[in-house]
C-alpha positions as CSV (number, residue, x, y, z in Angstrom):
1,M,-11.4,-50.0,68.9
2,N,-11.1,-45.7,69.8
3,K,-7.2,-46.4,68.3
4,I,-7.8,-48.0,65.1
5,L,-10.7,-45.7,64.1
6,V,-8.3,-42.4,65.5
7,I,-4.9,-44.3,63.5
8,L,-7.7,-44.6,60.5
9,S,-8.7,-41.4,60.5
10,V,-4.7,-39.6,60.4
11,V,-4.3,-42.3,57.5
12,L,-7.7,-40.8,55.9
13,V,-6.0,-37.2,56.5
14,L,-2.9,-37.2,55.2
15,G,-3.4,-39.5,51.8
16,I,-5.8,-36.4,51.0
17,I,-3.4,-34.1,52.0
18,G,-1.0,-36.1,50.2
19,A,-2.8,-37.0,46.6
20,V,-3.9,-32.9,47.1
21,G,0.0,-32.1,47.2
22,F,1.2,-34.6,44.7
23,F,-2.0,-33.5,42.1
24,G,-0.8,-29.1,42.8
25,Y,2.9,-30.6,42.0
26,N,1.9,-31.9,38.6
27,K,-0.5,-28.9,37.9
28,Y,2.3,-26.5,38.6
29,Q,4.6,-29.0,36.4
30,E,2.4,-28.1,33.8
31,V,1.6,-24.3,34.2
32,E,5.8,-24.7,34.4
33,L,6.2,-25.9,31.0
34,E,3.5,-24.9,29.4
35,K,5.3,-21.2,30.2
36,K,8.7,-22.4,28.9
37,K,7.3,-23.1,25.9
38,L,5.9,-20.1,25.1
39,E,8.7,-18.4,26.0
40,A,11.0,-20.4,23.6
41,Q,7.9,-19.3,20.7
42,L,8.3,-15.8,22.0
43,K,12.2,-16.2,21.8
44,E,11.7,-17.6,18.4
45,D,9.0,-15.7,17.6
46,E,11.5,-12.3,17.8
47,E,14.8,-14.1,16.5
48,N,12.5,-14.8,13.3
49,E,11.3,-10.8,13.4
50,D,14.4,-9.4,13.9
51,S,16.0,-11.7,10.9
52,V,12.9,-10.5,8.2
53,N,13.7,-5.8,9.5
54,A,17.2,-7.2,8.6
55,E,16.5,-8.4,5.7
56,S,14.4,-5.5,4.6
57,E,16.2,-2.9,5.3
58,T,18.7,-5.2,3.3
59,E,16.5,-5.3,1.0
60,S,16.1,-1.2,1.3
61,N,19.7,-0.3,1.1
62,N,20.0,-2.0,-2.3
63,T,16.7,-0.6,-3.2
64,E,18.8,2.8,-1.8
65,N,22.0,2.3,-4.0
66,I,20.6,1.4,-7.5
67,G,18.2,4.3,-7.1
68,Q,16.2,5.4,-9.6
69,S,18.0,3.6,-12.8
70,G,16.5,0.6,-14.6
71,E,18.7,-2.1,-12.7
72,T,15.7,-1.7,-10.3
73,T,12.8,-3.2,-12.2
74,S,15.0,-5.8,-14.0
75,N,15.3,-6.9,-10.0
76,Q,12.6,-6.8,-9.0
77,Q,11.4,-9.2,-11.5
78,E,14.6,-11.2,-11.1
79,V,12.9,-11.9,-7.8
80,Q,9.8,-12.4,-8.8
81,A,11.3,-15.1,-11.2
82,T,12.3,-17.2,-8.2
83,D,10.0,-16.6,-6.4
84,G,8.5,-20.5,-6.9
85,S,4.7,-18.8,-8.5
86,E,5.3,-20.3,-11.6
87,T,0.9,-20.0,-11.2
88,V,-2.0,-17.3,-11.3
89,K,-4.6,-17.7,-9.0
90,I,-7.9,-16.6,-11.5
91,S,-11.2,-16.3,-9.9
92,G,-14.1,-15.2,-11.9
93,G,-17.3,-14.8,-12.7
94,S,-18.5,-18.3,-11.8
95,G,-15.5,-20.0,-10.0
96,S,-11.7,-19.6,-9.6
97,G,-9.3,-21.7,-10.4
98,T,-5.5,-21.9,-11.2
99,A,-3.5,-21.3,-13.9
100,N,0.2,-20.9,-16.4
101,K,1.3,-18.2,-15.4
102,E,2.6,-17.4,-18.9
103,E,-1.0,-17.6,-20.4
104,F,-1.8,-14.2,-19.5
105,S,1.8,-12.6,-20.5
106,D,0.4,-11.6,-23.2
107,L,-2.4,-8.8,-20.8
108,Q,-0.1,-5.0,-20.4
109,V,-0.1,-5.4,-16.6
110,N,0.9,-9.0,-16.4
111,R,2.5,-11.4,-13.8
112,D,6.3,-10.9,-14.3
113,N,5.3,-7.0,-14.2
114,V,1.8,-6.7,-11.9
115,F,4.6,-4.9,-8.9
116,D,7.4,-3.1,-11.0
117,Y,3.0,-1.4,-11.5
118,L,2.2,-1.6,-7.7
119,I,5.7,0.0,-6.1
120,A,5.7,2.7,-8.4
121,A,3.1,4.0,-8.2
122,I,3.4,3.3,-4.0
123,N,6.0,5.2,-4.5
124,Q,4.5,7.9,-6.2
125,S,2.4,8.3,-3.7
126,E,2.3,10.7,-1.1
127,G,4.3,9.8,1.5
128,G,4.9,6.4,0.0
129,D,6.8,3.6,0.6
130,A,6.5,0.6,-1.1
131,S,10.3,-0.9,1.1
132,K,7.2,-0.7,4.5
133,I,4.1,-3.2,2.7
134,K,4.5,-7.0,2.7
135,F,2.2,-8.0,-0.5
136,Q,1.1,-11.3,-0.6
137,Q,0.4,-13.9,-3.8
138,P,-1.9,-12.0,-6.8
139,E,-4.9,-12.7,-8.4
140,L,-6.1,-12.1,-11.7
141,I,-9.5,-11.1,-11.5
142,M,-10.8,-12.0,-15.2
143,Q,-13.5,-9.3,-15.3
144,D,-12.9,-5.6,-17.7
145,G,-9.9,-7.1,-19.6
146,G,-8.6,-8.8,-16.1
147,M,-7.5,-6.4,-12.9
148,W,-4.8,-7.9,-10.1
149,K,-6.0,-8.0,-6.9
150,I,-3.1,-7.9,-4.3
151,P,-3.6,-8.2,-0.5
152,A,-0.8,-6.3,1.2
153,N,-0.3,-5.3,5.1
154,N,2.2,-3.2,7.0
155,K,5.6,-4.7,8.2
156,S,4.8,-3.3,11.4
157,G,1.5,-5.3,11.8
158,H,-0.8,-2.8,11.8
159,G,-2.9,-2.1,8.6
160,S,-3.8,-4.4,5.9
161,Y,-4.8,-3.0,2.3
162,T,-5.4,-4.2,-1.2
163,F,-4.3,-3.2,-4.0
164,I,-6.5,-3.2,-7.6
165,V,-3.5,-3.5,-10.9
166,N,-5.5,-2.6,-14.0
167,Q,-4.8,-3.6,-17.5
168,N,-4.6,0.6,-17.8
169,G,-1.6,0.2,-15.4
170,T,-4.2,2.5,-12.7
171,V,-3.3,1.4,-9.4
172,E,-5.8,1.8,-6.6
173,F,-5.3,2.2,-3.0
174,W,-8.6,0.3,-0.4
175,D,-8.5,-0.4,2.6
176,G,-7.8,-4.2,3.2
177,M,-11.1,-5.3,3.4
178,M,-11.9,-2.5,0.5
179,N,-14.9,-0.5,2.5
180,D,-12.7,2.5,1.3
181,K,-10.5,3.5,-1.9
182,F,-7.8,6.2,-0.6
183,D,-6.3,6.6,-4.2
184,E,-5.8,5.8,-7.6
185,I,-2.4,6.7,-10.1
186,H,-2.0,6.4,-13.1
187,V,1.3,4.2,-13.7
188,T,3.1,4.6,-17.2
189,L,6.2,1.8,-17.4
190,P,9.4,3.0,-19.1
C-alpha cells in the first residue's frame, strides 16, 4: 500500500510539473509571437515614415526648384484638385455638415485657394517653413463671412497648430488647443 501511495504521489508531482511546464511554454510562445508582431509593426512604421520623409524632401526640392514663381500656386491648386476633397466640412452656430466645395467658390478665400493663403502666411512668418507642417482638411466656419479652420501638426511629431484663414486674407496662428494666438499675418495673393 505504501508503494502505491509513493507511486501516485510521484505521478501527481510529475503531472503538476508537466502542466506548469506546458503552461509556461505556451505563455513563452505568446510573448514571442507578440514581440514579432510588434517588431514587424515597428519596421512597417519606420518604412512608412521613411517614404513620407522622402516624399516631403522631394516636394521640398520641387518647391525650391520652382522658386517664387506663379507655378507654385498652380502646382498647389493641382494637388488640391486631385486630393479627393470635393466636399467641404461646414460648421455653424447650430450644427455642422458637409457641402459641395463649388457652393462656396464665390468667396475670396475658398476651398481651392485657402492653402495658398496659409502657405504664403507661414512662409512669410519669422522662421516659417510650410514644408515642415502636415495639414489636415480645412473646415469652413460660417460666421463673420466665413473663416477656414485648418488643424495641423509638425511632421516631426512634436507640436500641433490650428490656423484660421479669414475672408480678408488674414491668417491667424494658434496653438493646437486654440488657447494661445501667437501670430497673425495679412496675405495678399497676386
